[in-house]
C-alpha positions, 0 to 999 in steps of 0.5 A: 499500500502506497505511503501518503507522505506529510514531508520531503526534503532536498538539500537540507531543506524539510517541505511540508506537504499536504496528501490526500485522496486514494492512496493508489488513484492517478497523482496530482501535484498541484502548486501554490502561489503567492503570497498563499500556501497549500490551504488555498487548494483545498477547495479545489483538491477535496473535489479532484479526491472526489473523483479519484485522484490522489493529490499531492500539494507542498508549501513550497521553498520559503512557505514551509518553515523547514525551508527557508534559505536566507538570500535571493539566490535561493530561490532562482527558478531551478531551485524552485524546480527541483524542488519538486522534482524532489517531490516527485521522486518520492512519490514514485509512482512515475510521471504525474500530472501537474497543476500550478496556479500563479507562481506554482504556475511557473514553477510548473511550466519551468519544470514540464519544459525541463523536464518534460518525462517527469510530466504526464499533463500540465494545467496552468491557472493564471500564469502564462508560460514566461515567454507569453508573459515576456511579450505580453510585456511589451504588446500590451498593458503587462508592464503595468499590471505588473509594477508590485514585481518592481517594487518587491526588488527592494530589499526589506522595505516592501516586507516592514510597509505590510507588517506594519501597516497591514490594512494596505496590504488587505486593502490591496488583496481585496482589490484583486478578488481575494476574499475576507476569508483567503486575506486573513489567512495571508496574515497568519500563514504568510505574514505572521508566520515569517514567511513573508520575505522569503516569500517575495524573495521569489520576486527577488530572484527574477533577475537570474532568470535566463533566457532558457527558462523564459523561452524554452517550449512545451510537449506536454498536453496542455491546458491553461486557464485564465479568468476575465476578472483577473486584475494582475494579468491580461488575456494578451498573455494567454493569448501567446501561451498557445506559441509556447506548446508544441503538444495538445493545447488548450486555454480554457477562460473562466469569469472569476477574479485571480484566486479561481482556486478557491473562487472557481474550484467546480470548473477547475476540478473539470477542467483538469480532470477533462485533461488528465481523461484526454490522455489515450488509454 
């Protein structure tokens, strides 16, 4: 019988894992985004578990208390990818179905591009392929929407402001459509737990992203999901994403805010199941 995971380790770091659903079901690894943890994916994973899927959701680097290395270099994309590679090795069930939301989507894109033998299908939510995102910066209003990424490059100051003025953080998140319950979890799971600086370091490490990471195409079957009310990401990046997928590709558009795993879990679970079940056999 398969043993379900509670943690996994890599390079001296210990990551917390939520492993749920039937242990012998098809494995879906689901990756959360910023500023959230695996908790944000529970409405979605519960529905997938009910459909017979086993879901494995880690608290990623910087979010797990035992995996918060110092310095932005520790949060480069290859490190984030290799963490998930180690998780897949611990699951030991062969290639997995991969789902990512927000920053989790960026990690998922990069993993599928670099290690396609580990990924059976890919569903990305909100964040398009990194190459498509880069192109959308110069062909739409995406650069203006991404202003906060520049602010996060400043050392120390962003987290000091967010801790000192929690109402400002609440207002910014509410403006994106995040629910009051989810905002409360940002305070308890990110700000109060000491994860804020390490979470921001994901953005601070972007300066070290290589061109190959941005442009490498994905060969596995992909569904990309974009939402009409996403204030952070416009439709241009979603439309360009198909240029970076050589396998079967679908673009799905849902009504809703950026926070689809909590806001539209039923529709998202159906899209994931449809992608998984699209494989022959």
